[in-house]
N, C-alpha and C positions, 0 to 999 in steps of 0.2 A: 630589612630595607624599609626606610621611612619615605612616605610620599605626602607632600603637603601642597594643597592647591585650593582654588576657589571653584566650587562646582556650581553650575547653573543647569537647572532641569525643570521639567514638568512631568506630570503623569496624565495619562488619557485612559479613561475607562473603556474596555472593549467587551464585546459580547462574550467571547471565549477565547481561549488560547489557540484553537485550531483556525478560527477565522482571522485572528491576528497574524498568525504565521503565513497564511495565504496572502494577506494584504501586503505584508513586508516583502515576501518573495516576489509578488506581482510588481513591486515598485523598486526592484533591484537590490534589496537588502539581502545579505548573505549571513549565515550563522558564523560568528567568529569565536564564540565560547558555547559549546553545547550545554543543553539543559542540565542544571545541577540543583540539587537540594541545598538550601541554606537554612541554618539554624542561627538565629540572632538573639543575643541576650543584651538588654539594655540595663545599665548600672546607674544607680543614683545613691544619694545620701538618704538617711531615714526620713529627713524632712523634705525630700524631693528638690533639693537646691538646684540640680541641673534642669529639671523639667520647668521649674519656675523661672529659670533664666533663659528658657527656650534653646538650651544646648543638649547635646547627646553624647554619651560615652557608651560604646557598643563593642561586643566581641562577636564576630561572625565566623562560624565554621561552614565551610563550603568546599566540597570536592577535595578534601584532604588538606586544605589550607586553613589557617587561623589568621584573622586580621583584627586588630584593635583599630577603632575609629573614633575620632572626636569630631563632632559637627558643631560649628559655631551658630550664633543667632542668625536667622535669615534677614536679609535686607528686603524690605518691602518692595513689591513690584509684580508684574504679571508672570514672572518666572520666579521659581525658588532659587535663590542665590545665597551661598554662604560658604564660610571656610570649612574645608574638610582636611583633616590630618589623619593619615592612615599608616599603620605599621604592621608588617607581617611578623607574627610570633610563632614559636614552635609548639606551644602547649597551652591550650585553653584553660585547663585546670590551674596551671601555675599562674596564668594572668588573672584568673578570678580570685586566687588566694592573695595575690598582691593587691588587687583592688579592695578586697575585704580588709586587709591590714590598713589601708588608707581610708576606710570608712565608707566604701561604695559597695552596695549590695545589689544583687539582681532585683530589678524592679518590674520587668516585663520581658516576655519572650515572644517572638514571632517567627513564623516559618514561611518559606515560599520556595517555589522552583523558579529559577532564573535562567533565561537564555538570552545571550548577547548578540545583536546583529549590527552589521556595519554595511555601508554602501561604499563600494570601491571608489576612491577619489574624493571622498567627503571626510570631514573632520569629526563629525558627531557620532554618537553611538545610541542604539535603541536597546533597551533591555525589556524583554517580555517577562512580566512577573505574574506567576500563578499563585494566588493567595487563598486562604480559607474564606475570604470575603469577596472574591472576584478576580478578574484578570485585568492587568494594567500594562500599558506601554509607558516606559519611562524614557523620555528623550533627554539626553544630556549632551551639551555642546554650547556653542555661542548663542545668544538670544536670536540672532538673524537665522542661524541654521535651524534652531528649534522652530521658530515661526514658519519658515519656508517649508520645512519637512512636515510639520503638522498639517499645513494647508494642502500639501501635495498628497497626503494620506487621506484627505477628506475631513479633517477636523478644523474647527475654528477656535478663536481665542476663548469663547465662552465655555469650551470643553476642557480648558486647562485646569488641572488640579495641582495646587501647590502644597496641599496638606501632607503631613507625614503619614506613614502607615498606622502609627499609633492613633492619630486623630481620625483617620478613615475608620479604623476599627471601632473606636468609641462611638462614632456617629452611626455605624452599622448596628452595633448593639442597642443604641437608643431607639432607632427605628423599629427594631424587632422586640423591644422591651426585654432585652436580655441583660444579665449582669455581666459586665466586662471581667475578663480573666486574661489569659494568654491567647494570642492569635495563633493557634497551632492546628495542624490537621488532626 
């Protein structure tokens, strides 16, 4: 099944997953997809053609499912907004072999635990991501919903993060003077 859309989102750094869950429950959000481990592999050419063009090709394994995702270049603004094309596949290894034949190799891996929350009667979704570099809320929906929800949760526009996990990881490594590798537990 293929799914194509234009995603609009922001990330918000939170102290920890436990306090984030309490905050979301206190504001009427309910778990719609329980916590699941995600293993993500980003693919690129040897010369990093996709990274240089600010696009992404990824295989995500989570909860027994495998999805291939293409993300287009972000549109500048206070929210991260870009094309997202996603396809469910039955076998990550076969997809990796196909990418290999097309000249795409694994260039970076990252892992996280993700829990999805939804507020009944509202259109947006919040994902709680627990990563090796910290916990984040990812708000995805219309710009109006994102802004209203972030304010309601006690955040302001200056808290918005539009960087990718790849960029956040590189910044985290630089602050700690660590050599970047894969963002895995």
